[in-house]
VMD Tcl script that builds the backbone (N, CA, C; Angstrom):
set m [mol new atoms 564]
animate dup $m
set s [atomselect $m all]
$s set {name element resname resid chain x y z} {
  {N N MET 1 A 83.153 84.875 96.696}
  {CA C MET 1 A 84.521 84.229 97.033}
  {C C MET 1 A 84.993 84.700 98.450}
  {N N LEU 2 A 84.878 85.688 98.974}
  {CA C LEU 2 A 85.221 85.862 100.354}
  {C C LEU 2 A 84.388 84.907 101.495}
  {N N ALA 3 A 83.114 84.672 101.082}
  {CA C ALA 3 A 82.397 83.685 101.916}
  {C C ALA 3 A 83.016 82.475 102.112}
  {N N GLY 4 A 83.409 81.918 100.790}
  {CA C GLY 4 A 84.204 80.619 100.596}
  {C C GLY 4 A 85.379 80.318 101.658}
  {N N LEU 5 A 86.141 81.553 101.677}
  {CA C LEU 5 A 87.391 81.619 102.221}
  {C C LEU 5 A 87.194 81.876 103.690}
  {N N VAL 6 A 85.933 82.467 104.253}
  {CA C VAL 6 A 85.505 82.466 105.517}
  {C C VAL 6 A 85.148 81.195 106.116}
  {N N ARG 7 A 84.416 80.335 105.308}
  {CA C ARG 7 A 83.922 79.152 105.586}
  {C C ARG 7 A 85.212 78.151 105.828}
  {N N ARG 8 A 86.035 78.141 104.892}
  {CA C ARG 8 A 87.359 77.475 105.113}
  {C C ARG 8 A 88.330 77.795 106.432}
  {N N HIS 9 A 88.478 79.010 106.403}
  {CA C HIS 9 A 89.632 79.508 107.356}
  {C C HIS 9 A 88.969 79.897 108.589}
  {N N GLY 10 A 87.581 80.117 108.883}
  {CA C GLY 10 A 86.999 80.694 110.016}
  {C C GLY 10 A 87.237 82.295 110.211}
  {N N PRO 11 A 86.809 82.684 111.363}
  {CA C PRO 11 A 87.281 84.038 111.505}
  {C C PRO 11 A 88.719 84.403 111.765}
  {N N PRO 12 A 89.080 85.566 111.432}
  {CA C PRO 12 A 90.671 86.053 111.734}
  {C C PRO 12 A 90.753 86.128 113.361}
  {N N PRO 13 A 92.005 85.949 113.546}
  {CA C PRO 13 A 92.282 86.345 114.949}
  {C C PRO 13 A 91.959 87.463 115.440}
  {N N SER 14 A 91.329 87.752 116.807}
  {CA C SER 14 A 91.091 88.836 117.150}
  {C C SER 14 A 92.678 89.788 117.454}
  {N N ARG 15 A 92.470 91.076 117.285}
  {CA C ARG 15 A 93.797 91.740 117.340}
  {C C ARG 15 A 93.584 93.104 118.102}
  {N N ARG 16 A 94.587 93.414 118.980}
  {CA C ARG 16 A 94.639 94.501 119.702}
  {C C ARG 16 A 95.770 95.346 119.409}
  {N N PRO 17 A 95.834 96.552 119.576}
  {CA C PRO 17 A 97.164 97.373 119.126}
  {C C PRO 17 A 98.161 97.041 120.377}
  {N N ALA 18 A 99.164 96.864 120.062}
  {CA C ALA 18 A 100.199 96.722 121.074}
  {C C ALA 18 A 100.453 98.017 121.855}
  {N N ALA 19 A 100.812 97.703 123.228}
  {CA C ALA 19 A 101.234 98.851 124.012}
  {C C ALA 19 A 102.417 99.432 123.457}
  {N N ALA 20 A 102.457 100.717 123.875}
  {CA C ALA 20 A 103.550 101.682 123.442}
  {C C ALA 20 A 104.940 101.109 123.677}
  {N N GLY 21 A 105.112 100.278 124.937}
  {CA C GLY 21 A 106.267 99.950 125.181}
  {C C GLY 21 A 106.724 98.663 124.292}
  {N N GLU 22 A 105.700 98.146 123.483}
  {CA C GLU 22 A 106.245 96.907 122.833}
  {C C GLU 22 A 106.317 97.382 121.445}
  {N N ARG 23 A 106.328 98.463 120.715}
  {CA C ARG 23 A 106.254 98.621 119.466}
  {C C ARG 23 A 107.861 98.910 119.054}
  {N N PHE 24 A 108.763 99.285 119.726}
  {CA C PHE 24 A 110.159 99.338 119.320}
  {C C PHE 24 A 110.470 97.833 119.018}
  {N N ALA 25 A 110.100 96.804 119.897}
  {CA C ALA 25 A 110.375 95.528 119.762}
  {C C ALA 25 A 109.745 94.805 118.628}
  {N N ALA 26 A 108.556 95.150 118.282}
  {CA C ALA 26 A 107.709 94.805 117.154}
  {C C ALA 26 A 108.472 95.224 115.835}
  {N N LEU 27 A 108.910 96.538 115.589}
  {CA C LEU 27 A 109.755 97.069 114.549}
  {C C LEU 27 A 110.828 96.156 114.367}
  {N N ALA 28 A 111.735 96.178 115.416}
  {CA C ALA 28 A 112.958 95.252 115.366}
  {C C ALA 28 A 112.680 93.914 114.839}
  {N N ARG 29 A 111.693 93.384 115.244}
  {CA C ARG 29 A 111.302 91.972 114.845}
  {C C ARG 29 A 111.011 92.039 113.256}
  {N N ALA 30 A 110.220 92.885 112.748}
  {CA C ALA 30 A 109.860 93.217 111.564}
  {C C ALA 30 A 111.067 93.285 110.609}
  {N N ILE 31 A 112.171 94.153 110.959}
  {CA C ILE 31 A 113.497 94.313 110.353}
  {C C ILE 31 A 113.966 92.964 110.091}
  {N N CYS 32 A 114.081 92.297 111.314}
  {CA C CYS 32 A 114.728 90.797 111.394}
  {C C CYS 32 A 114.148 90.015 110.202}
  {N N TYR 33 A 112.840 89.795 110.075}
  {CA C TYR 33 A 112.044 89.164 109.278}
  {C C TYR 33 A 112.060 89.536 107.868}
  {N N GLN 34 A 112.532 90.792 107.405}
  {CA C GLN 34 A 112.424 91.050 106.004}
  {C C GLN 34 A 113.147 90.173 105.043}
  {N N GLN 35 A 112.421 89.825 103.990}
  {CA C GLN 35 A 112.976 88.930 103.078}
  {C C GLN 35 A 113.776 87.656 103.255}
  {N N LEU 36 A 113.273 87.154 104.591}
  {CA C LEU 36 A 113.916 85.825 105.017}
  {C C LEU 36 A 112.713 84.825 105.243}
  {N N ALA 37 A 113.086 83.545 105.170}
  {CA C ALA 37 A 112.074 82.568 105.327}
  {C C ALA 37 A 111.886 82.467 106.879}
  {N N GLY 38 A 110.739 82.144 107.272}
  {CA C GLY 38 A 110.189 82.109 108.627}
  {C C GLY 38 A 111.095 81.577 109.622}
  {N N ARG 39 A 111.662 80.601 109.343}
  {CA C ARG 39 A 112.553 79.615 110.222}
  {C C ARG 39 A 113.918 80.377 110.491}
  {N N ALA 40 A 114.343 80.834 109.571}
  {CA C ALA 40 A 115.901 81.617 109.381}
  {C C ALA 40 A 115.438 83.117 110.277}
  {N N ALA 41 A 114.520 83.533 109.897}
  {CA C ALA 41 A 114.310 84.813 110.795}
  {C C ALA 41 A 113.821 84.468 112.073}
  {N N SER 42 A 113.213 83.569 112.424}
  {CA C SER 42 A 112.795 83.362 113.678}
  {C C SER 42 A 114.133 82.865 114.679}
  {N N THR 43 A 114.859 82.256 114.127}
  {CA C THR 43 A 116.214 81.912 114.643}
  {C C THR 43 A 117.122 83.293 114.828}
  {N N ILE 44 A 117.245 84.026 114.129}
  {CA C ILE 44 A 117.899 85.177 114.122}
  {C C ILE 44 A 117.480 86.326 115.023}
  {N N HIS 45 A 115.979 86.279 114.985}
  {CA C HIS 45 A 115.278 87.250 115.948}
  {C C HIS 45 A 115.437 86.559 117.464}
  {N N ALA 46 A 115.289 85.299 117.576}
  {CA C ALA 46 A 115.513 84.856 118.845}
  {C C ALA 46 A 116.896 85.033 119.437}
  {N N ARG 47 A 117.957 85.034 118.675}
  {CA C ARG 47 A 119.272 85.482 118.978}
  {C C ARG 47 A 119.502 86.905 119.280}
  {N N LEU 48 A 118.901 87.663 118.644}
  {CA C LEU 48 A 118.557 89.129 118.952}
  {C C LEU 48 A 118.102 89.470 120.239}
  {N N VAL 49 A 116.962 88.720 120.523}
  {CA C VAL 49 A 116.093 88.867 121.993}
  {C C VAL 49 A 117.173 88.375 123.138}
  {N N GLU 50 A 117.848 87.283 122.804}
  {CA C GLU 50 A 118.869 86.664 123.864}
  {C C GLU 50 A 120.000 87.761 124.077}
  {N N ALA 51 A 120.513 88.207 122.901}
  {CA C ALA 51 A 121.623 89.281 122.952}
  {C C ALA 51 A 121.334 90.523 123.738}
  {N N LEU 52 A 120.193 90.811 123.596}
  {CA C LEU 52 A 119.712 91.950 124.282}
  {C C LEU 52 A 119.037 91.661 125.743}
  {N N ASP 53 A 119.338 90.462 126.288}
  {CA C ASP 53 A 118.722 90.112 127.591}
  {C C ASP 53 A 117.230 90.220 127.518}
  {N N ALA 54 A 116.502 89.825 126.367}
  {CA C ALA 54 A 114.956 90.081 126.381}
  {C C ALA 54 A 114.358 91.485 126.481}
  {N N GLU 55 A 115.382 92.424 126.390}
  {CA C GLU 55 A 114.894 93.688 126.619}
  {C C GLU 55 A 115.219 94.452 125.143}
  {N N VAL 56 A 114.226 94.431 124.204}
  {CA C VAL 56 A 114.320 94.869 122.885}
  {C C VAL 56 A 113.795 96.304 122.835}
  {N N THR 57 A 114.732 97.153 123.304}
  {CA C THR 57 A 114.319 98.610 123.417}
  {C C THR 57 A 115.348 99.414 122.807}
  {N N ALA 58 A 115.022 100.736 122.355}
  {CA C ALA 58 A 116.044 101.492 121.831}
  {C C ALA 58 A 117.195 101.614 122.637}
  {N N ASP 59 A 117.325 101.969 124.025}
  {CA C ASP 59 A 118.363 102.258 124.895}
  {C C ASP 59 A 119.000 100.973 124.948}
  {N N ARG 60 A 118.484 99.829 124.866}
  {CA C ARG 60 A 119.315 98.524 125.060}
  {C C ARG 60 A 120.163 98.252 123.720}
  {N N VAL 61 A 119.442 98.670 122.540}
  {CA C VAL 61 A 120.103 98.529 121.369}
  {C C VAL 61 A 121.400 99.541 121.281}
  {N N LEU 62 A 121.023 100.699 121.657}
  {CA C LEU 62 A 122.185 101.781 121.551}
  {C C LEU 62 A 123.349 101.389 122.589}
  {N N ALA 63 A 123.194 100.706 123.562}
  {CA C ALA 63 A 124.061 100.294 124.529}
  {C C ALA 63 A 124.877 99.003 124.086}
  {N N THR 64 A 124.383 98.275 123.052}
  {CA C THR 64 A 125.079 97.232 122.378}
  {C C THR 64 A 125.924 97.484 121.285}
  {N N ASP 65 A 127.074 96.818 121.324}
  {CA C ASP 65 A 127.805 97.132 120.185}
  {C C ASP 65 A 127.479 96.401 119.002}
  {N N THR 66 A 127.443 96.958 117.735}
  {CA C THR 66 A 126.892 96.542 116.403}
  {C C THR 66 A 127.369 95.040 116.104}
  {N N ALA 67 A 128.798 94.707 116.538}
  {CA C ALA 67 A 129.400 93.402 116.238}
  {C C ALA 67 A 128.509 92.437 117.132}
  {N N VAL 68 A 127.869 92.748 118.242}
  {CA C VAL 68 A 127.023 91.901 118.870}
  {C C VAL 68 A 125.749 91.480 117.856}
  {N N LEU 69 A 125.111 92.747 117.477}
  {CA C LEU 69 A 123.859 92.565 116.715}
  {C C LEU 69 A 124.157 91.678 115.479}
  {N N THR 70 A 125.128 91.946 114.852}
  {CA C THR 70 A 125.629 91.033 113.639}
  {C C THR 70 A 125.973 89.632 113.940}
  {N N SER 71 A 126.489 89.406 115.140}
  {CA C SER 71 A 126.750 88.013 115.618}
  {C C SER 71 A 125.450 87.150 115.874}
  {N N CYS 72 A 124.439 87.741 115.929}
  {CA C CYS 72 A 122.923 86.876 115.934}
  {C C CYS 72 A 122.655 86.594 114.788}
  {N N GLY 73 A 123.162 87.129 113.603}
  {CA C GLY 73 A 123.048 86.584 112.221}
  {C C GLY 73 A 122.387 87.732 111.386}
  {N N LEU 74 A 122.183 88.886 111.929}
  {CA C LEU 74 A 121.657 90.139 111.417}
  {C C LEU 74 A 122.712 90.354 110.332}
  {N N SER 75 A 122.430 90.665 108.916}
  {CA C SER 75 A 123.294 91.402 108.124}
  {C C SER 75 A 123.673 92.641 108.858}
  {N N ALA 76 A 124.875 93.276 108.061}
  {CA C ALA 76 A 125.366 94.557 108.358}
  {C C ALA 76 A 124.102 95.662 108.316}
  {N N SER 77 A 123.502 95.655 107.218}
  {CA C SER 77 A 122.391 96.462 106.763}
  {C C SER 77 A 121.217 96.345 107.744}
  {N N LYS 78 A 120.884 95.239 108.188}
  {CA C LYS 78 A 119.846 94.991 109.120}
  {C C LYS 78 A 120.095 95.548 110.439}
  {N N ALA 79 A 121.341 95.360 110.766}
  {CA C ALA 79 A 122.017 95.904 112.208}
  {C C ALA 79 A 122.065 97.215 112.056}
  {N N ALA 80 A 122.229 97.975 111.053}
  {CA C ALA 80 A 122.463 99.324 110.886}
  {C C ALA 80 A 120.975 99.885 110.796}
  {N N SER 81 A 120.053 99.284 110.396}
  {CA C SER 81 A 118.665 99.437 110.402}
  {C C SER 81 A 118.189 99.547 111.763}
  {N N ILE 82 A 118.428 98.505 112.628}
  {CA C ILE 82 A 117.753 98.522 113.888}
  {C C ILE 82 A 118.499 99.555 114.652}
  {N N ARG 83 A 119.743 99.815 114.590}
  {CA C ARG 83 A 120.509 100.746 115.116}
  {C C ARG 83 A 119.842 102.339 114.885}
  {N N ASP 84 A 119.465 102.537 113.582}
  {CA C ASP 84 A 119.240 103.735 113.170}
  {C C ASP 84 A 117.649 104.085 113.773}
  {N N LEU 85 A 117.056 102.952 113.880}
  {CA C LEU 85 A 115.664 103.139 114.530}
  {C C LEU 85 A 115.722 103.388 116.028}
  {N N ALA 86 A 116.800 102.685 116.790}
  {CA C ALA 86 A 117.118 102.974 117.950}
  {C C ALA 86 A 117.232 104.640 118.194}
  {N N GLU 87 A 118.175 105.031 117.206}
  {CA C GLU 87 A 118.869 106.443 117.317}
  {C C GLU 87 A 117.495 107.506 117.011}
  {N N GLN 88 A 116.909 107.053 116.030}
  {CA C GLN 88 A 115.647 107.984 115.738}
  {C C GLN 88 A 114.703 108.064 116.902}
  {N N VAL 89 A 114.521 106.932 117.546}
  {CA C VAL 89 A 113.494 106.909 118.743}
  {C C VAL 89 A 114.150 107.728 119.869}
  {N N ALA 90 A 115.478 107.366 120.068}
  {CA C ALA 90 A 115.939 108.061 121.482}
  {C C ALA 90 A 116.204 109.476 121.138}
  {N N ALA 91 A 116.189 110.055 119.597}
  {CA C ALA 91 A 116.350 111.437 119.468}
  {C C ALA 91 A 114.888 112.006 119.428}
  {N N GLY 92 A 113.833 111.313 119.501}
  {CA C GLY 92 A 112.605 111.814 119.581}
  {C C GLY 92 A 111.859 111.996 118.007}
  {N N ARG 93 A 112.801 111.815 116.921}
  {CA C ARG 93 A 112.252 111.881 115.675}
  {C C ARG 93 A 111.292 110.944 115.091}
  {N N VAL 94 A 111.315 109.661 115.665}
  {CA C VAL 94 A 110.220 108.675 115.663}
  {C C VAL 94 A 109.625 108.541 117.062}
  {N N SER 95 A 108.543 108.756 117.215}
  {CA C SER 95 A 107.748 108.754 118.447}
  {C C SER 95 A 106.774 107.493 118.426}
  {N N LEU 96 A 107.225 106.459 118.889}
  {CA C LEU 96 A 106.358 105.345 118.951}
  {C C LEU 96 A 105.151 105.252 119.993}
  {N N ALA 97 A 105.575 106.279 121.126}
  {CA C ALA 97 A 104.612 106.217 122.029}
  {C C ALA 97 A 103.430 106.996 121.470}
  {N N ARG 98 A 103.503 107.823 120.700}
  {CA C ARG 98 A 102.370 108.646 120.067}
  {C C ARG 98 A 101.956 108.291 118.715}
  {N N ILE 99 A 102.661 107.158 118.028}
  {CA C ILE 99 A 102.345 107.055 116.496}
  {C C ILE 99 A 101.030 106.201 116.405}
  {N N GLY 100 A 100.379 105.707 117.414}
  {CA C GLY 100 A 98.955 105.175 117.313}
  {C C GLY 100 A 97.885 106.172 117.113}
  {N N ARG 101 A 98.317 107.221 117.445}
  {CA C ARG 101 A 97.430 108.443 117.145}
  {C C ARG 101 A 97.286 109.181 115.630}
  {N N LEU 102 A 98.411 108.668 114.921}
  {CA C LEU 102 A 98.388 109.171 113.719}
  {C C LEU 102 A 97.509 108.384 112.741}
  {N N SER 103 A 97.228 109.007 111.501}
  {CA C SER 103 A 96.620 108.431 110.418}
  {C C SER 103 A 97.428 107.427 109.939}
  {N N ASP 104 A 96.797 106.249 109.237}
  {CA C ASP 104 A 97.687 105.315 108.593}
  {C C ASP 104 A 98.840 105.878 107.626}
  {N N GLU 105 A 98.492 106.536 106.867}
  {CA C GLU 105 A 99.585 107.474 105.849}
  {C C GLU 105 A 100.498 108.076 106.768}
  {N N ALA 106 A 100.110 108.605 107.632}
  {CA C ALA 106 A 101.157 109.424 108.407}
  {C C ALA 106 A 101.990 108.566 109.361}
  {N N VAL 107 A 101.609 107.338 109.545}
  {CA C VAL 107 A 102.359 106.248 110.384}
  {C C VAL 107 A 103.370 105.767 109.317}
  {N N VAL 108 A 102.940 105.669 108.088}
  {CA C VAL 108 A 103.868 105.080 106.924}
  {C C VAL 108 A 104.750 106.200 106.746}
  {N N GLU 109 A 104.585 107.533 106.618}
  {CA C GLU 109 A 105.507 108.504 106.520}
  {C C GLU 109 A 106.575 108.770 107.637}
  {N N HIS 110 A 106.171 108.499 108.787}
  {CA C HIS 110 A 106.746 108.721 109.996}
  {C C HIS 110 A 107.713 107.377 109.953}
  {N N LEU 111 A 107.541 106.219 109.679}
  {CA C LEU 111 A 108.347 105.074 109.834}
  {C C LEU 111 A 109.392 105.038 108.644}
  {N N VAL 112 A 108.998 105.396 107.365}
  {CA C VAL 112 A 109.959 105.217 106.314}
  {C C VAL 112 A 111.187 106.111 106.419}
  {N N GLN 113 A 111.093 107.060 107.327}
  {CA C GLN 113 A 112.417 107.908 107.535}
  {C C GLN 113 A 113.577 107.237 108.036}
  {N N VAL 114 A 113.094 105.925 108.711}
  {CA C VAL 114 A 114.217 105.121 109.276}
  {C C VAL 114 A 114.804 104.318 108.298}
  {N N ARG 115 A 115.958 104.140 108.217}
  {CA C ARG 115 A 116.771 103.329 107.314}
  {C C ARG 115 A 116.292 102.012 107.314}
  {N N GLY 116 A 115.939 101.104 106.206}
  {CA C GLY 116 A 115.510 99.805 106.077}
  {C C GLY 116 A 114.175 99.467 106.350}
  {N N ILE 117 A 113.257 100.537 106.626}
  {CA C ILE 117 A 111.967 100.386 106.728}
  {C C ILE 117 A 111.272 101.201 105.615}
  {N N GLY 118 A 110.666 100.298 104.584}
  {CA C GLY 118 A 109.942 100.897 103.726}
  {C C GLY 118 A 108.392 100.786 103.933}
  {N N ARG 119 A 107.787 101.114 102.801}
  {CA C ARG 119 A 106.151 100.979 102.895}
  {C C ARG 119 A 105.835 99.646 103.347}
  {N N TRP 120 A 106.357 98.618 102.996}
  {CA C TRP 120 A 105.886 97.166 103.349}
  {C C TRP 120 A 106.022 97.007 104.626}
  {N N THR 121 A 106.984 97.186 105.341}
  {CA C THR 121 A 107.401 96.989 106.791}
  {C C THR 121 A 106.476 98.128 107.711}
  {N N ALA 122 A 106.234 99.240 107.126}
  {CA C ALA 122 A 105.277 100.139 107.942}
  {C C ALA 122 A 103.947 99.502 107.775}
  {N N GLU 123 A 103.481 98.982 106.610}
  {CA C GLU 123 A 102.231 98.428 106.651}
  {C C GLU 123 A 101.973 97.400 107.372}
  {N N MET 124 A 103.055 96.296 107.618}
  {CA C MET 124 A 102.960 95.477 108.399}
  {C C MET 124 A 102.772 95.600 109.897}
  {N N PHE 125 A 103.500 96.767 110.152}
  {CA C PHE 125 A 103.342 97.252 111.431}
  {C C PHE 125 A 101.930 97.840 111.776}
  {N N LEU 126 A 101.485 98.551 110.805}
  {CA C LEU 126 A 100.010 98.885 110.947}
  {C C LEU 126 A 99.171 97.788 111.198}
  {N N LEU 127 A 99.198 96.708 110.271}
  {CA C LEU 127 A 98.236 95.540 110.516}
  {C C LEU 127 A 98.390 94.835 111.864}
  {N N SER 128 A 99.865 94.558 112.179}
  {CA C SER 128 A 99.978 93.574 113.243}
  {C C SER 128 A 100.198 94.189 114.581}
  {N N THR 129 A 100.907 95.464 114.688}
  {CA C THR 129 A 101.388 96.220 116.101}
  {C C THR 129 A 100.065 97.058 116.130}
  {N N LEU 130 A 99.554 97.869 115.214}
  {CA C LEU 130 A 98.665 98.825 115.642}
  {C C LEU 130 A 97.193 98.240 115.349}
  {N N ALA 131 A 97.120 97.157 114.777}
  {CA C ALA 131 A 95.809 96.334 114.486}
  {C C ALA 131 A 94.756 97.314 113.827}
  {N N ARG 132 A 95.191 98.048 112.681}
  {CA C ARG 132 A 94.501 98.942 111.919}
  {C C ARG 132 A 93.495 98.014 111.083}
  {N N PRO 133 A 92.188 98.515 110.961}
  {CA C PRO 133 A 91.255 97.672 110.033}
  {C C PRO 133 A 91.323 97.907 108.617}
  {N N ASP 134 A 91.801 98.973 108.183}
  {CA C ASP 134 A 91.706 98.975 106.762}
  {C C ASP 134 A 93.170 99.237 105.943}
  {N N VAL 135 A 93.937 98.468 106.327}
  {CA C VAL 135 A 95.282 98.425 105.660}
  {C C VAL 135 A 95.316 97.494 104.328}
  {N N TRP 136 A 95.737 98.111 103.326}
  {CA C TRP 136 A 95.588 97.109 102.028}
  {C C TRP 136 A 96.946 97.049 101.598}
  {N N PRO 137 A 97.787 96.114 101.842}
  {CA C PRO 137 A 99.238 96.162 101.435}
  {C C PRO 137 A 99.571 95.665 99.842}
  {N N VAL 138 A 99.168 96.494 99.043}
  {CA C VAL 138 A 99.110 96.099 97.590}
  {C C VAL 138 A 100.497 95.623 97.178}
  {N N GLY 139 A 101.641 96.031 97.759}
  {CA C GLY 139 A 102.837 95.688 97.461}
  {C C GLY 139 A 103.453 94.142 98.009}
  {N N ASP 140 A 102.417 93.727 98.701}
  {CA C ASP 140 A 102.741 92.109 99.120}
  {C C ASP 140 A 102.414 91.102 98.153}
  {N N PHE 141 A 103.277 90.579 97.834}
  {CA C PHE 141 A 103.218 89.439 96.768}
  {C C PHE 141 A 102.152 88.398 97.312}
  {N N GLY 142 A 102.180 88.035 98.480}
  {CA C GLY 142 A 101.257 87.253 99.130}
  {C C GLY 142 A 99.729 87.598 99.071}
  {N N VAL 143 A 99.547 88.856 99.267}
  {CA C VAL 143 A 98.055 89.265 99.139}
  {C C VAL 143 A 97.668 89.371 97.702}
  {N N ARG 144 A 98.453 89.786 96.855}
  {CA C ARG 144 A 98.285 89.758 95.389}
  {C C ARG 144 A 97.969 88.388 95.013}
  {N N ALA 145 A 98.835 87.498 95.284}
  {CA C ALA 145 A 98.642 85.984 94.930}
  {C C ALA 145 A 97.343 85.352 95.427}
  {N N GLY 146 A 97.297 85.741 96.600}
  {CA C GLY 146 A 96.048 85.041 97.430}
  {C C GLY 146 A 94.671 85.633 96.744}
  {N N PHE 147 A 94.810 86.893 96.627}
  {CA C PHE 147 A 93.587 87.624 95.956}
  {C C PHE 147 A 93.513 86.903 94.575}
  {N N ALA 148 A 94.268 86.677 93.881}
  {CA C ALA 148 A 94.356 85.976 92.443}
  {C C ALA 148 A 93.724 84.585 92.717}
  {N N ALA 149 A 94.144 83.941 93.631}
  {CA C ALA 149 A 93.718 82.539 93.683}
  {C C ALA 149 A 92.329 82.518 94.322}
  {N N GLY 150 A 91.975 83.334 95.485}
  {CA C GLY 150 A 90.715 83.244 96.100}
  {C C GLY 150 A 89.762 83.773 95.168}
  {N N TRP 151 A 89.819 84.827 94.408}
  {CA C TRP 151 A 88.898 85.319 93.594}
  {C C TRP 151 A 88.961 84.572 92.108}
  {N N GLY 152 A 89.778 83.761 92.121}
  {CA C GLY 152 A 89.754 83.055 90.517}
  {C C GLY 152 A 90.255 83.774 89.269}
  {N N LEU 153 A 91.192 84.850 89.577}
  {CA C LEU 153 A 91.829 85.644 88.731}
  {C C LEU 153 A 92.750 84.874 87.778}
  {N N PRO 154 A 92.859 84.984 86.615}
  {CA C PRO 154 A 93.711 84.164 85.664}
  {C C PRO 154 A 95.265 84.655 85.870}
  {N N GLU 155 A 95.462 85.813 86.465}
  {CA C GLU 155 A 96.848 86.240 86.740}
  {C C GLU 155 A 96.927 87.022 87.941}
  {N N VAL 156 A 98.052 87.256 88.807}
  {CA C VAL 156 A 98.237 87.810 89.903}
  {C C VAL 156 A 98.043 89.471 89.340}
  {N N PRO 157 A 97.317 90.033 90.248}
  {CA C PRO 157 A 97.143 91.538 89.945}
  {C C PRO 157 A 98.469 92.293 90.217}
  {N N THR 158 A 98.520 93.343 89.575}
  {CA C THR 158 A 99.690 94.399 89.953}
  {C C THR 158 A 99.065 95.099 91.129}
  {N N PRO 159 A 100.304 95.640 91.665}
  {CA C PRO 159 A 99.635 96.737 92.825}
  {C C PRO 159 A 98.783 97.751 92.593}
  {N N ARG 160 A 98.750 98.338 91.604}
  {CA C ARG 160 A 97.823 99.201 91.054}
  {C C ARG 160 A 96.430 98.763 90.903}
  {N N GLN 161 A 96.468 97.419 90.136}
  {CA C GLN 161 A 95.156 96.817 90.092}
  {C C GLN 161 A 94.642 96.267 91.206}
  {N N LEU 162 A 95.400 95.799 92.072}
  {CA C LEU 162 A 95.057 95.293 93.488}
  {C C LEU 162 A 94.365 96.435 94.170}
  {N N ALA 163 A 95.076 97.787 94.237}
  {CA C ALA 163 A 94.484 98.766 94.730}
  {C C ALA 163 A 92.955 98.947 94.492}
  {N N ASP 164 A 92.607 98.898 93.264}
  {CA C ASP 164 A 91.310 99.104 92.751}
  {C C ASP 164 A 90.432 97.955 93.165}
  {N N LEU 165 A 90.879 97.033 92.944}
  {CA C LEU 165 A 90.026 95.648 93.490}
  {C C LEU 165 A 89.910 95.595 94.906}
  {N N GLY 166 A 90.545 96.104 95.898}
  {CA C GLY 166 A 90.213 96.351 97.257}
  {C C GLY 166 A 89.269 97.181 97.746}
  {N N GLU 167 A 88.928 98.114 96.783}
  {CA C GLU 167 A 88.058 99.261 97.073}
  {C C GLU 167 A 86.669 98.907 97.614}
  {N N PRO 168 A 86.078 97.746 97.252}
  {CA C PRO 168 A 84.989 97.275 97.747}
  {C C PRO 168 A 84.820 96.765 99.214}
  {N N TYR 169 A 86.009 96.598 99.530}
  {CA C TYR 169 A 86.186 95.985 100.910}
  {C C TYR 169 A 86.624 97.039 102.060}
  {N N ARG 170 A 86.655 98.412 101.553}
  {CA C ARG 170 A 87.040 99.444 102.497}
  {C C ARG 170 A 85.787 99.456 103.380}
  {N N PRO 171 A 85.815 99.683 104.720}
  {CA C PRO 171 A 87.059 100.046 105.463}
  {C C PRO 171 A 87.561 98.769 106.413}
  {N N TYR 172 A 87.472 97.543 105.644}
  {CA C TYR 172 A 87.731 96.251 106.414}
  {C C TYR 172 A 88.800 95.422 105.529}
  {N N ARG 173 A 89.725 96.311 104.849}
  {CA C ARG 173 A 90.901 95.545 104.076}
  {C C ARG 173 A 91.762 94.879 104.854}
  {N N SER 174 A 92.051 95.092 105.927}
  {CA C SER 174 A 93.028 94.166 106.754}
  {C C SER 174 A 92.559 92.855 106.905}
  {N N THR 175 A 91.313 92.618 107.156}
  {CA C THR 175 A 90.521 91.362 107.256}
  {C C THR 175 A 90.896 90.849 105.759}
  {N N VAL 176 A 90.379 91.514 104.739}
  {CA C VAL 176 A 90.477 90.784 103.490}
  {C C VAL 176 A 92.012 90.474 103.318}
  {N N ALA 177 A 92.774 91.134 103.518}
  {CA C ALA 177 A 94.154 90.817 103.307}
  {C C ALA 177 A 94.776 89.508 104.101}
  {N N TRP 178 A 93.972 89.496 105.287}
  {CA C TRP 178 A 94.332 88.110 106.256}
  {C C TRP 178 A 93.716 86.843 105.493}
  {N N TYR 179 A 92.630 86.899 104.758}
  {CA C TYR 179 A 92.045 85.958 103.867}
  {C C TYR 179 A 92.944 85.813 102.619}
  {N N CYS 180 A 93.492 86.743 102.039}
  {CA C CYS 180 A 94.272 86.624 100.909}
  {C C CYS 180 A 95.493 85.884 101.376}
  {N N TRP 181 A 96.016 85.934 102.431}
  {CA C TRP 181 A 97.186 85.224 102.732}
  {C C TRP 181 A 96.882 83.663 103.056}
  {N N ARG 182 A 95.656 83.474 103.522}
  {CA C ARG 182 A 95.322 82.110 103.594}
  {C C ARG 182 A 95.191 81.406 102.419}
  {N N ALA 183 A 94.481 82.086 101.461}
  {CA C ALA 183 A 94.330 81.675 99.846}
  {C C ALA 183 A 95.598 81.392 99.320}
  {N N ALA 184 A 96.593 82.283 99.690}
  {CA C ALA 184 A 97.947 82.022 98.993}
  {C C ALA 184 A 98.757 80.568 99.603}
  {N N ASP 185 A 98.222 80.562 100.975}
  {CA C ASP 185 A 98.785 79.334 101.652}
  {C C ASP 185 A 98.081 78.105 100.911}
  {N N GLU 186 A 97.048 78.098 100.588}
  {CA C GLU 186 A 96.111 77.098 100.115}
  {C C GLU 186 A 96.766 76.593 98.884}
  {N N ARG 187 A 97.374 77.555 98.259}
  {CA C ARG 187 A 97.959 77.371 96.797}
  {C C ARG 187 A 99.405 76.767 96.717}
  {N N ALA 188 A 99.893 77.188 97.902}
  {CA C ALA 188 A 101.499 76.824 98.073}
  {C C ALA 188 A 101.594 75.257 98.080}
}
mol reanalyze $m
mol bondsrecalc $m
mol representation Tube
mol addrep $m
């Protein structure tokens, strides 16, 4: 099954971990994109970047009034999440400079202490920002639906079922997740 996906979609894009100075911006972007369609999230994120004069950092967020954040289209909850992230980083409770040295599970534990960052957002950070090779986001519906489509399953597996189904692909489950998203896109 995986070989067919590889033939249809080619190799996944090469990934490198983001520099420490880019990690805050990556998390702020992830918060913007939570539970929104791509176009709407992209518009809101672009407005946020513009409002912060392209300086998406903890210091810049803390120096910006919350009303400016919400005027970008962020909900009050997402604005509070981005501000909490900035406060946690500024206080040293979340260390983005050193987070790359932590294990995957320790990264998740470190990030979920921030308001609005749950396991899914932390796993997307591991995948996209830290470029970790063995992240298996079983809570992501796209990965579950793509696995069902790509492997010809009659139903979308539950997160628990997908955890077991992913074991044979360890330690390269991030790559398999990428192919699951491609399979889900084929089906859409």
